[in-house]
LOPARO-786977 format. One line per 5 residues: their letters; for each residue x negated, y, z negated of C-alpha. Coordinates in nm, 4 decimals. Layout:
<recs>
a	X/Y/Z | ...
</recs>
This chain:
<recs>
mnthg	0.0514/2.7202/3.6433 | -0.3289/2.6457/3.6600 | -0.2645/2.2922/3.5646 | -0.1323/2.2461/3.9039 | -0.4626/2.3654/4.0619
flrva	-0.3426/2.7055/4.1696 | -0.5860/3.0028/4.1405 | -0.4321/3.3540/4.1271 | -0.6455/3.5821/4.3438 | -0.6096/3.9435/4.4361
aacpe	-0.7473/4.1973/4.6840 | -0.7536/4.5511/4.5544 | -0.7594/4.8796/4.7474 | -0.7912/5.1510/4.4743 | -0.7551/5.5224/4.5149
lrvad	-1.0995/5.6685/4.6010 | -1.2917/5.9938/4.6144 | -1.6034/5.9863/4.8184 | -1.9222/6.0260/4.5994 | -1.7147/6.0583/4.2785
chfna	-1.8321/5.7495/4.1072 | -1.6702/5.8134/3.7667 | -1.3239/5.8763/3.9178 | -1.3634/5.5620/4.1245 | -1.4776/5.3623/3.8186
drtla	-1.1563/5.4789/3.6425 | -0.9366/5.3768/3.9327 | -1.1168/5.0338/3.9442 | -1.0444/4.9743/3.5702 | -0.6801/5.0857/3.6232
lmara	-0.6358/4.8124/3.8864 | -0.8213/4.5665/3.6656 | -0.5679/4.6365/3.3977 | -0.2772/4.5996/3.6371 | -0.4160/4.2700/3.7692
etqgv	-0.4423/4.1396/3.4144 | -0.0650/4.2008/3.3658 | -0.0124/3.9781/3.6758 | -0.2241/3.6848/3.5619 | -0.4965/3.7392/3.8190
nllvf	-0.8065/3.5137/3.7863 | -1.0121/3.6613/4.0777 | -1.0077/4.0315/4.1823 | -1.2067/4.1723/4.4829 | -1.2563/4.5341/4.5463
pecgl	-1.3856/4.6909/4.8654 | -1.7434/4.7388/4.9938 | -1.9168/5.0240/4.8083 | -1.6029/5.0878/4.6200 | -1.7735/5.2787/4.3330
tgytc	-1.9184/5.5331/4.5717 | -1.7163/5.5168/4.8898 | -1.8522/5.3599/5.2023 | -1.8640/5.6867/5.3950 | -2.1220/5.8597/5.1793
hdlfh	-2.3701/5.8152/5.4728 | -2.6973/6.0064/5.4039 | -2.5808/6.0811/5.0394 | -2.6777/5.7181/4.9694 | -3.0339/5.8140/4.9802
lqslq	-3.0013/6.0624/4.6931 | -3.1040/5.9368/4.3470 | -2.8084/6.1326/4.1941 | -2.5629/5.9185/4.3663 | -2.7609/5.6062/4.3078
raaee	-2.7670/5.6829/3.9320 | -2.4016/5.7704/3.9147 | -2.3226/5.4430/4.0933 | -2.5103/5.2469/3.8325 | -2.3565/5.4468/3.5460
alakv	-2.0034/5.3719/3.6956 | -2.0981/5.0074/3.7166 | -2.2009/4.9955/3.3503 | -1.8712/5.1662/3.2542 | -1.6685/4.9154/3.4538
veksg	-1.8692/4.6249/3.3078 | -1.8334/4.7454/2.9538 | -1.4592/4.8201/2.9587 | -1.3605/4.5234/3.1814 | -1.4251/4.2949/2.8990
tvfrg	-1.1147/4.4287/2.7186 | -0.8903/4.4959/3.0111 | -0.9419/4.2021/3.2423 | -1.0119/3.8319/3.1556 | -1.0791/3.7166/3.5166
valvg	-1.3640/3.7594/3.7531 | -1.3916/4.0929/3.9292 | -1.6231/4.1915/4.2360 | -1.7021/4.5426/4.2838 | -1.9213/4.7057/4.5494
lplai	-2.1987/4.9628/4.5076 | -2.5434/5.0670/4.6460 | -2.8283/4.9458/4.4192 | -3.1870/5.0834/4.4303 | -3.4248/4.7941/4.3325
egqlf	-3.7968/4.8032/4.3748 | -3.8042/5.0936/4.6092 | -3.5333/4.9461/4.8371 | -3.1566/5.0283/4.8609 | -2.9218/4.7348/4.8929
ncaav	-2.5519/4.7260/4.9675 | -2.4294/4.4847/4.6921 | -2.1387/4.3094/4.5342 | -2.1499/4.2954/4.1439 | -1.9695/3.9780/4.0097
ihagk	-1.8320/4.0757/3.6679 | -1.6850/3.8530/3.3964 | -1.6338/3.8876/3.0275 | -1.8162/4.2205/2.9968 | -2.1208/4.0958/3.1856
vlgiv	-2.2569/4.0843/3.5363 | -2.2847/3.7299/3.6319 | -2.4973/3.8108/3.9467 | -2.5581/4.0577/4.2252 | -2.5082/3.9566/4.5966
pktyl	-2.6578/4.1830/4.8640 | -2.5174/4.2248/5.2159 | -2.6962/3.9906/5.4571 | -2.6133/4.1587/5.8070 | -2.6390/4.5218/5.8449
pnyke	-2.4370/4.6667/6.1411 | -2.6238/4.9377/6.3307 | -2.4160/4.9944/6.6427 | -2.1371/5.2225/6.7595 | -1.9910/5.3877/6.4562
fydar	-2.1955/5.1793/6.1940 | -2.5298/5.2932/6.0562 | -2.5772/5.0509/5.7706 | -2.9437/5.0024/5.8507 | -3.0004/5.3641/5.8249
yfcpa	-2.9227/5.3556/5.4524 | -2.9697/4.9980/5.3406 | -3.2256/4.7210/5.3476 | -3.1125/4.3713/5.4579 | -3.0844/4.1007/5.1905
dnanf	-3.3919/3.8988/5.3207 | -3.6121/4.2072/5.2372 | -3.5727/4.1184/4.8697 | -3.8751/3.9249/4.7403 | -3.7258/3.8958/4.3903
saasc	-3.4484/3.6775/4.2385 | -3.3424/3.8992/3.9475 | -3.2809/4.2580/3.9006 | -3.1980/4.5079/3.6183 | -2.8456/4.6119/3.6347
agqsv	-2.5908/4.7656/3.3756 | -2.8436/4.6951/3.1002 | -2.8943/4.3419/3.2002 | -3.1315/4.1243/3.3903 | -2.9047/3.9457/3.6337
pfgtn	-2.9577/3.7010/3.9219 | -2.9959/3.8620/4.2585 | -2.9678/3.7161/4.6033 | -2.7442/3.5725/4.8774 | -2.7989/3.2215/4.7480
llfdc	-2.5764/3.2632/4.4491 | -2.2735/3.0460/4.3816 | -2.0434/3.1064/4.0785 | -1.8899/2.7849/3.9430 | -1.5903/2.7861/3.6903
rtmng	-1.6317/2.5247/3.4334 | -1.2768/2.5513/3.3121 | -1.1086/2.5031/3.6605 | -1.1909/2.2082/3.8588 | -1.3011/2.2960/4.2154
ftlgv	-1.3128/2.6698/4.1728 | -1.6598/2.7811/4.2972 | -1.6987/3.1288/4.4362 | -1.9072/3.2470/4.7299 | -1.9647/3.6156/4.8160
eiced	-2.0172/3.7942/5.1463 | -1.9810/4.1572/5.2526 | -1.8045/4.2938/5.5506 | -2.0151/4.2342/5.8628 | -2.1263/3.9002/5.7223
lwmpv	-1.7989/3.7601/5.8295 | -1.8420/3.8729/6.1817 | -2.1650/3.6855/6.2510 | -2.1941/3.3504/6.4323 | -2.3109/3.1756/6.1091
apssl	-2.1576/3.3745/5.8252 | -2.3056/3.3335/5.4768 | -1.9666/3.1794/5.3626 | -2.0233/2.8924/5.6132 | -2.3388/2.7914/5.4269
qavmg	-2.1802/2.8684/5.0802 | -1.8954/2.6208/5.1788 | -2.1459/2.3472/5.2645 | -2.3077/2.4083/4.9320 | -1.9677/2.3637/4.7436
atvfa	-1.8097/2.7039/4.7393 | -1.4176/2.6725/4.7841 | -1.3134/3.0345/4.7421 | -1.4850/3.3232/4.9238 | -1.4698/3.7047/4.8431
nlsas	-1.5391/3.9575/5.1068 | -1.5940/4.3134/4.9969 | -1.5362/4.5212/5.3170 | -1.5162/4.8531/5.4740 | -1.3645/4.7916/5.8122
nevig	-1.2334/5.0943/5.9969 | -0.9233/5.0985/6.2163 | -0.9294/5.1112/6.5834 | -0.6690/4.9653/6.8362 | -0.6390/4.5958/6.8169
kagyr	-0.8945/4.5434/6.5382 | -0.6491/4.4441/6.2714 | -0.5410/4.1468/6.4697 | -0.8946/4.0463/6.5417 | -0.9852/4.0958/6.1631
rqlvs	-0.6778/3.8796/6.0764 | -0.8086/3.6033/6.3075 | -1.1509/3.6227/6.1734 | -1.0354/3.5647/5.8141 | -0.7941/3.2838/5.9101
aqsak	-1.0418/3.1024/6.1150 | -1.3234/3.1311/5.8611 | -1.0959/2.9912/5.5867 | -1.0140/2.7044/5.8165 | -1.3635/2.6273/5.9105
ciggy	-1.4701/2.6422/5.5500 | -1.1713/2.4592/5.4220 | -1.1378/2.7344/5.1646 | -0.9603/3.0237/5.0188 | -1.0656/3.3636/5.1393
vyasc	-1.0025/3.6965/4.9749 | -1.0738/3.9976/5.1996 | -1.0470/4.3606/5.0518 | -1.1167/4.6560/5.2739 | -1.1302/5.0284/5.1785
geges	-0.8390/5.2692/5.2429 | -0.7508/5.6279/5.3012 | -0.9716/5.7824/5.0388 | -1.2705/5.7328/5.2617 | -1.3900/6.0192/5.4826
ttdtv	-1.2043/6.0702/5.8144 | -1.4849/6.2744/5.9606 | -1.5293/6.0194/6.2448 | -1.3454/5.7126/6.1205 | -1.0294/5.5883/5.9546
fgghc	-0.9895/5.3056/5.7061 | -0.6492/5.1511/5.6632 | -0.7029/4.9401/5.3499 | -0.6415/4.6075/5.5209 | -0.6392/4.3357/5.2570
liaen	-0.5902/3.9733/5.3470 | -0.5741/3.6479/5.1567 | -0.6012/3.3195/5.3514 | -0.6064/2.9447/5.2697 | -0.7449/2.6877/5.5092
gaiva	-0.6249/2.8759/5.8200 | -0.3104/3.0280/5.6928 | -0.2677/3.3890/5.5902 | -0.0754/3.3605/5.2692 | -0.0735/3.7309/5.1990
eserf	-0.1426/4.0517/5.3934 | -0.1103/4.4185/5.2951 | 0.0319/4.7072/5.4989 | -0.2340/4.9516/5.6160 | -0.2257/5.3239/5.5771
rhaqr	-0.0594/5.3217/5.2431 | -0.1631/5.6026/5.0047 | -0.0776/5.4289/4.6781 | -0.3202/5.2032/4.5087 | -0.2638/4.8489/4.6281
llvad	-0.3065/4.5052/4.4720 | -0.2414/4.2166/4.7025 | -0.1880/3.9044/4.4855 | -0.1451/3.5407/4.5959 | -0.1877/3.1938/4.4536
idver	-0.4469/2.9756/4.6250 | -0.4163/2.5922/4.5924 | -0.7575/2.4862/4.5044 | -0.6467/2.1206/4.4505 | -0.5382/2.1096/4.8124
llhdr	-0.8646/2.2489/4.9408 | -1.0383/1.9718/4.7439 | -0.8143/1.7127/4.8983 | -0.8747/1.8223/5.2470 | -1.2554/1.8424/5.1974
iqtns	-1.2546/1.4804/5.0403 | -1.0385/1.3574/5.3411 | -1.2520/1.5432/5.6033 | -1.5773/1.3446/5.5567 | -1.7542/1.5259/5.8414
fhdan	-1.7324/1.8393/5.6409 | -2.0133/1.7308/5.4189 | -2.2305/1.6029/5.6999 | -2.2860/1.9777/5.7882 | -2.5292/1.9874/5.5051
rsadl	-2.7622/1.7379/5.6886 | -2.7032/1.8643/6.0333 | -2.7818/2.2242/5.9326 | -3.1023/2.0920/5.7581 | -3.0008/2.2707/5.4388
slgky	-3.1561/2.2207/5.0920 | -2.9235/2.2162/4.8010 | -3.2031/2.3506/4.5952 | -3.1928/2.6785/4.7952 | -2.8718/2.7767/4.6194
rtlsf	-2.8356/2.8818/4.2600 | -2.5225/2.8030/4.0775 | -2.4120/3.0170/3.7920 | -2.1501/2.8772/3.5610 | -1.8854/3.0711/3.3724
dlels	-1.5714/2.9828/3.1667 | -1.2466/3.1416/3.2999 | -0.9921/3.1886/3.0275 | -0.6871/3.0443/3.1854 | -0.3573/3.1841/3.0765
arept	-0.1399/2.9534/2.8725 | 0.1740/3.1241/3.0008 | 0.3365/3.0400/3.3255 | 0.3521/3.3727/3.5333 | 0.5785/3.4189/3.8213
fvrav	0.4633/3.1921/4.1071 | 0.3111/3.4228/4.3755 | 0.3256/3.1944/4.6754 | 0.6078/3.1173/4.9188 | 0.6932/2.7540/4.9178
dphpf	0.8465/2.6374/5.2462 | 1.1510/2.4171/5.1818 | 1.1215/2.2718/5.5318 | 0.7423/2.2359/5.5928 | 0.7837/2.0452/5.9203
vpsdp	1.0093/2.3035/6.0607 | 0.8799/2.6567/6.1323 | 1.1138/2.9238/6.0026 | 1.0425/3.1834/6.2708 | 1.2617/3.1012/6.5780
atrdd	0.9810/3.1858/6.8229 | 0.7251/2.9713/6.6622 | 0.9882/2.6904/6.6256 | 1.0686/2.6995/6.9859 | 0.6981/2.6867/7.0773
rcrei	0.6477/2.3928/6.8378 | 0.9483/2.2057/6.9766 | 0.8230/2.2530/7.3280 | 0.4766/2.1322/7.2429 | 0.6083/1.8155/7.0617
fqtqv	0.8419/1.7290/7.3409 | 0.5643/1.7602/7.5941 | 0.3481/1.5394/7.3824 | 0.6127/1.2683/7.3614 | 0.6740/1.2785/7.7326
aalgr	0.2994/1.2708/7.8117 | 0.2421/0.9721/7.5715 | 0.5357/0.7685/7.7011 | 0.4387/0.8474/8.0617 | 0.0899/0.7070/8.0109
rlshv	0.2132/0.3940/7.8493 | 0.4709/0.3310/8.1246 | 0.2139/0.3981/8.3899 | -0.0207/0.1362/8.2256 | 0.2474/-0.1327/8.2335
nfppv	0.3512/-0.0606/8.5910 | 0.6753/0.1106/8.5232 | 0.9006/-0.1832/8.4026 | 1.2758/-0.1321/8.3524 | 1.3206/0.0673/8.0209
sigvs	1.5724/-0.0373/7.7673 | 1.6913/0.1903/7.4841 | 1.9674/0.1612/7.2344 | 2.1934/0.4698/7.2297 | 2.4017/0.5102/6.9147
gglds	2.5154/0.8666/6.9590 | 2.2965/0.9792/6.6642 | 2.0046/1.2161/6.6599 | 1.7058/0.9801/6.6787 | 1.8238/0.7746/6.9776
tlall	1.9372/1.0951/7.1569 | 1.5861/1.2474/7.1245 | 1.4266/0.9243/7.2353 | 1.6577/0.9029/7.5338 | 1.5847/1.2695/7.6244
vvckt	1.2131/1.1895/7.6219 | 1.2790/0.8740/7.8541 | 1.4771/1.0804/8.1086 | 1.2163/1.3583/8.1036 | 0.9281/1.1093/8.1486
mdelg	1.1128/0.9383/8.4428 | 1.1550/1.2717/8.6061 | 0.7872/1.3687/8.5596 | 0.6733/1.0423/8.6965 | 0.9108/1.0492/8.9917
vprdr	1.0740/0.7247/8.8710 | 1.4613/0.7105/8.9217 | 1.6717/0.7052/8.6198 | 1.8481/0.3987/8.7200 | 1.5376/0.2162/8.5762
vhalt	1.6682/0.3217/8.2330 | 1.8968/0.0568/8.0688 | 2.0808/0.2348/7.8063 | 2.2848/0.0068/7.5726 | 2.5431/0.1113/7.3262
mpgfg	2.6203/-0.1841/7.0867 | 2.9220/-0.1084/6.8663 | 2.9370/-0.3215/6.5543 | 3.1597/-0.3309/6.2523 | 3.0701/0.0095/6.1357
ttpet	3.0553/0.2117/6.4593 | 3.2689/0.5304/6.4458 | 3.4590/0.6651/6.7306 | 3.2666/0.9888/6.7079 | 2.9209/0.8323/6.7686
ranad	3.0624/0.6111/7.0396 | 3.2083/0.9181/7.2229 | 2.8668/1.0951/7.1742 | 2.6938/0.8083/7.3456 | 2.9442/0.7938/7.6350
glaga	2.9234/1.1667/7.6821 | 2.5476/1.1748/7.6657 | 2.4985/0.8949/7.9203 | 2.7381/1.0684/8.1677 | 2.5750/1.4133/8.1125
lnitl	2.2383/1.2613/8.1803 | 2.3500/1.0714/8.4838 | 2.2431/0.7315/8.3509 | 2.4335/0.4053/8.3386 | 2.5331/0.3206/7.9843
reidi	2.6286/-0.0431/7.9177 | 2.8534/-0.1271/7.6233 | 2.8046/-0.4522/7.4536 | 3.0268/-0.5296/7.1559 | 2.8090/-0.7158/6.9107
ramcl	3.0676/-0.8233/6.6650 | 3.1356/-1.1727/6.8084 | 2.7619/-1.2411/6.8267 | 2.7166/-1.1302/6.4636 | 3.0168/-1.3412/6.3563
eqmra	2.8558/-1.6562/6.5153 | 2.5179/-1.5762/6.3615 | 2.6642/-1.5361/6.0157 | 2.8538/-1.8695/6.0606 | 2.5433/-2.0402/6.1619
lghap	2.3667/-1.9077/5.8500 | 2.6490/-2.0130/5.6331 | 2.6764/-1.6521/5.5076 | 3.0114/-1.5197/5.3652 | 2.9956/-1.1366/5.4170
fgikl	3.1220/-0.9522/5.1050 | 3.2483/-1.2885/4.9895 | 3.4758/-1.3543/5.2825 | 3.4710/-1.7134/5.4103 | 3.4256/-1.7148/5.7790
agetv	3.6004/-2.0458/5.8727 | 3.8835/-1.9685/6.1112 | 3.7993/-1.5939/6.1159 | 3.8129/-1.3973/6.4511 | 3.6444/-1.0662/6.5159
eslsd	3.9787/-0.8879/6.4745 | 4.0844/-1.0695/6.1522 | 3.7337/-1.0187/5.9982 | 3.7394/-0.6451/6.0997 | 4.0751/-0.5982/5.9358
klrrl	3.9566/-0.7618/5.6139 | 3.6534/-0.5577/5.6150 | 3.8420/-0.2292/5.6361 | 4.0340/-0.3293/5.3338 | 3.7322/-0.3929/5.1216
pphnr	3.7373/-0.2217/4.7860 | 3.4796/0.0666/4.7527 | 3.2751/-0.1273/4.4875 | 3.2337/-0.4267/4.7363 | 3.0645/-0.2642/5.0202
sdltf	2.7093/-0.3824/4.9961 | 2.5713/-0.6802/5.1881 | 2.2221/-0.6636/5.3339 | 2.2454/-0.9860/5.5338 | 2.5570/-0.8387/5.7000
envqa	2.3677/-0.5137/5.7929 | 2.0460/-0.7017/5.9055 | 2.2205/-0.9414/6.1345 | 2.3706/-0.6544/6.3212 | 2.0412/-0.4709/6.3519
rvrts	1.8622/-0.7855/6.4652 | 2.1295/-0.8711/6.7301 | 2.0896/-0.5219/6.8769 | 1.7140/-0.5522/6.9006 | 1.7389/-0.8956/7.0498
llmna	1.9640/-0.7646/7.3319 | 1.7198/-0.4680/7.3906 | 1.4168/-0.6817/7.4154 | 1.5759/-0.9111/7.6748 | 1.6838/-0.6086/7.8771
gfvig	1.3414/-0.4427/7.9364 | 1.0503/-0.2388/7.7960 | 1.2094/-0.1321/7.4527 | 1.1767/0.2258/7.3537 | 1.1881/0.2771/6.9789
tgdls	1.3942/0.5545/6.8217 | 1.3116/0.5459/6.4596 | 1.1548/0.8564/6.2939 | 0.8813/0.9265/6.0438 | 1.1170/0.9826/5.7495
elalg	1.2768/0.6488/5.7917 | 0.9314/0.4817/5.8142 | 0.8290/0.6467/5.4975 | 1.1323/0.5082/5.3310 | 1.1449/0.1820/5.4913
wctyn	1.4903/0.2686/5.6165 | 1.4812/0.0207/5.8995 | 1.5414/-0.3610/5.9344 | 1.2151/-0.5467/5.9733 | 1.1829/-0.6768/6.3298
adhms	1.5077/-0.5001/6.4183 | 1.5101/-0.1170/6.4625 | 1.1678/-0.1353/6.3134 | 1.0334/-0.3025/6.6230 | 0.9920/-0.1721/6.9789
mynpn	0.7315/-0.1694/7.2607 | 0.6613/0.2006/7.2285 | 0.8199/0.4651/7.0081 | 0.7873/0.8253/7.0957 | 0.9673/0.9486/6.7795
vsipk	0.7223/0.7529/6.5264 | 0.5716/1.0716/6.3845 | 0.8808/1.3093/6.4010 | 1.0210/1.3823/6.0655 | 1.4113/1.3780/6.0366
tlvkf	1.4382/1.7452/5.9560 | 1.2610/1.8267/6.2851 | 1.4585/1.5727/6.5053 | 1.7565/1.7998/6.4871 | 1.5709/2.0938/6.6014
lvqwa	1.4132/1.9105/6.8932 | 1.7450/1.8059/7.0160 | 1.8826/2.1430/6.9765 | 1.5754/2.2936/7.1599 | 1.6198/2.0508/7.4387
aenef	1.9904/2.1372/7.4662 | 1.9120/2.5052/7.4948 | 1.6044/2.4829/7.7171 | 1.6181/2.1633/7.9185 | 1.9896/2.0988/7.9784
dgpar	2.3096/2.2961/8.0583 | 2.6798/2.2322/8.1101 | 2.8371/1.9159/7.9746 | 2.4935/1.7797/7.8614 | 2.4246/2.0906/7.6498
dtlla	2.7694/2.0522/7.4861 | 2.7244/1.6813/7.4137 | 2.3837/1.7461/7.2718 | 2.4988/2.0255/7.0358 | 2.7800/1.7855/6.9247
ivnta	2.5250/1.5278/6.8343 | 2.3185/1.7846/6.6431 | 2.6283/1.8480/6.4148 | 2.6895/1.4639/6.3607 | 2.6329/1.3308/6.0060
irpel	2.3319/1.0894/5.9603 | 2.4526/0.7403/5.8961 | 2.3239/0.3835/6.0007 | 2.6879/0.2543/6.0657 | 2.6068/-0.0952/5.9566
lplde	2.8731/-0.1258/5.6868 | 3.2425/-0.1540/5.7674 | 3.4722/0.1408/5.8201 | 3.7513/0.2230/5.5701 | 4.1091/0.1709/5.6444
ggaat	4.1343/0.4989/5.8143 | 3.8467/0.4157/6.0572 | 3.6048/0.6544/5.8733 | 3.2391/0.5753/5.7955 | 3.1710/0.4556/5.4461
qltea	2.7866/0.4559/5.4693 | 2.6050/0.7960/5.4495 | 2.2331/0.7536/5.4537 | 2.1453/1.0637/5.2466 | 2.3759/0.9214/4.9612
tvgpy	2.1373/0.6368/4.9349 | 1.7940/0.7568/5.0076 | 1.8303/1.1245/4.9189 | 1.8768/1.4412/5.1155 | 1.6401/1.4387/5.4094
elvdf	1.5248/1.7898/5.3372 | 1.3984/1.6472/4.9931 | 1.2538/1.3404/5.1456 | 1.0529/1.5459/5.4002 | 0.9375/1.7887/5.1417
flyhf	0.8189/1.4975/4.9345 | 0.6579/1.3261/5.2311 | 0.4663/1.6379/5.3497 | 0.3219/1.7211/5.0193 | 0.2492/1.3554/4.9254
lrfga	0.0810/1.2550/5.2466 | -0.0575/1.5749/5.3820 | -0.2219/1.7083/5.0592 | -0.2230/1.4098/4.8273 | -0.0073/1.6098/4.5752
eprki	0.0713/1.4405/4.2432 | 0.4414/1.4003/4.1476 | 0.4303/1.6636/3.8828 | 0.2997/1.9217/4.1360 | 0.5673/1.8162/4.3898
lflag	0.8301/1.8653/4.1355 | 0.6828/2.2067/4.0451 | 0.6740/2.3096/4.4218 | 1.0251/2.1888/4.4777 | 1.1290/2.4178/4.1859
hakfs	1.0142/2.7172/4.3740 | 1.1460/2.6199/4.7190 | 1.4848/2.7463/4.8476 | 1.6494/2.4470/4.9933 | 1.9803/2.4572/5.1850
ktyep	2.1583/2.3965/4.8524 | 2.0646/2.4028/4.4836 | 1.9328/2.0864/4.3409 | 1.9102/2.0359/3.9580 | 1.5584/1.9366/3.8384
devrh	1.6837/1.6089/3.7353 | 1.8319/1.5494/4.0714 | 1.5024/1.6287/4.2456 | 1.3178/1.4019/4.0006 | 1.5610/1.1225/4.0715
wlkef	1.5106/1.1464/4.4444 | 1.1383/1.1764/4.4168 | 1.1217/0.8526/4.2219 | 1.3436/0.6898/4.4778 | 1.1194/0.8093/4.7446
lrrff	0.8052/0.6826/4.5835 | 0.9639/0.3470/4.5003 | 1.0775/0.3076/4.8620 | 0.7426/0.4339/5.0008 | 0.5397/0.1696/4.8134
asqyk	0.7883/-0.1190/4.8653 | 0.8023/-0.0668/5.2430 | 0.4289/-0.0567/5.3414 | 0.4625/-0.3998/5.4961 | 0.6867/-0.2615/5.7557
rsclp	0.4380/0.0101/5.8551 | 0.1511/-0.2283/5.8638 | 0.2765/-0.3832/6.1856 | 0.4090/-0.0631/6.3403 | 0.4457/-0.0472/6.7224
dgpkv	0.2390/0.2146/6.9219 | 0.3537/0.5777/6.9303 | 0.1965/0.9171/6.9529 | 0.0874/1.1397/6.6612 | 0.2351/1.4771/6.7077
gsvsl	0.1690/1.6560/6.3715 | -0.0535/1.6651/6.0715 | 0.1301/1.3732/5.9050 | 0.1461/1.0211/6.0470 | 0.1995/0.6746/5.9132
sprgd	0.0388/0.4704/6.1846 | -0.1726/0.1860/6.0447 | -0.4261/0.2430/6.3187 | -0.4493/0.6154/6.2700 | -0.3694/0.8012/5.9633
wrmps	-0.2524/0.5702/5.6926 | -0.4118/0.2530/5.5702 | -0.2534/0.1181/5.2664 | -0.2190/-0.2286/5.1074 | 0.1304/-0.3620/5.1440
daaar	0.1328/-0.4750/4.7846 | 0.0033/-0.1669/4.6091 | 0.1865/-0.0850/4.2800 | 0.3713/0.2348/4.2554 | 0.3622/0.2622/3.8729
vwlda	0.1036/0.5395/3.8398 | 0.3054/0.7712/4.0565 | 0.6399/0.6684/3.9070 | 0.5103/0.7371/3.5637 | 0.3814/1.0784/3.6666
aegr	0.7282/1.1618/3.8096 | 0.8752/1.0817/3.4729 | 0.6224/1.3053/3.3032 | 0.4385/1.0263/3.1294
</recs>
């Protein structure tokens, strides 16, 4: 698993007895052993976990201080045989006449370093400054601990030599609450994963605020964040601790524990370090923070260690969303659809205002993409106070148009109260093919009429139903009509652009495309959302019928029974796979091997065999590289999500780049 850049982390909340250090050490070791069986690489325990955070004035007693150090020595000695990862435990340490609230970083039976708490809360129910000294009081850089002289300070980073990109930063509880948290500085200095040993009590609303803090800090730092807070074993004299544990990655909470559970808890998740590195490299301003904060790289000390990565492949502890562009939660999905639709309307409204509200032309096929674009156009007209009769909607049936989509187009126009003009393009296409001297599917056109040609096309054998010129002529005739009718609204979506599934200078071209960064898997939900929230009556019924229409370009002839013979997904692959590949390839720069690994852990709408997924991934990569020339001259359109292919915005790629590196990787070479 680690070959894909995943780091297994865990936040622990062990059973605890206040001031019983040896009991607490045993419980700590028990959770270490449990974490080892689950393949954990980084294990974080709560603040003052070896003593209990609620010892209060007992912290001043040498007996407790000595017991805490003995407990640490016990954990360090035995950890070498029970846990191969890195563990962080909390305890008070008396050094040179001062008491510090510390995190001990343990690996391979040794203490790698000691990190003291920077900010000591001394307000409301907190009295840390009564017991401890702040970190900046320390005028030393090493301390004796567990029979070792170890590095000491808040300027320590722990770098793993055996896993690229895994550098650990450490902070303690209140540090996270501060305007400039230590983890913010650690991130600038190269830390990618952060551990927070915490003792955060429960009051009304605090859990939500704590969750927001962890999420936001992981996003600001473009890092992984492991937060472990103490639980019910702490004293309830004045406060209650719920054992809230959180694991976040770049703004997303990937795992969260239940609070107020009496059992020992181990919250485990896999953090994608490769993904974090990709986003940091891509976000060039992230590294500018070093200069703007006037920080010195020499201020921080990097301590290296070798993590023994398991050769076995443990169960993947991470949810893989099979439809990353479509939120699974209905309420979140509704909010997302509303925001996207409003963005599309605002973008188109600005462009139409700039060009003084010309007549708008749009091709309406009865499919999902053109339906969404038409809904955006109608809503934009309403928002601008422009009558809908300025919309010139054209439906242009050709040799492959089905009765179903034609009925959808007619019903949609009527429901939206717009005029739909039908232009049969078959005669125009026949004349163009004659002028080109083209014999579609080997049929000589001399003396052929539209009806006779249509009859011959319907009787074509299944093996003779491929003719690119035949398809392109129809697509370009449609675009020519639209261009002569008004300001052309594009309808193609992001998935089609990634695949090059459009005819150059035909449906590829428009004067503005509100759908340009909408992936295919999301288009369906946007139309469904509009049906349920923006329309009612016949309009809603028609929109829901369109939602259930199969995806097809309708450029190849119908069969003898009048049914479509061309299904898009049979050619380019299931769109749920296409969008899955697109998301991970573009958003995170994932390698083909990793995409295949993730796809193997995603629950799609149907089961795909590994060889089938590999086949469609190779097809995606081949088409993606071959079709960049179409994206290099893309019409304007709004970016609405984290993935976009605009050559002026997110994606600049040479049109003649070779795909071999990626295709070889997909093959496992």
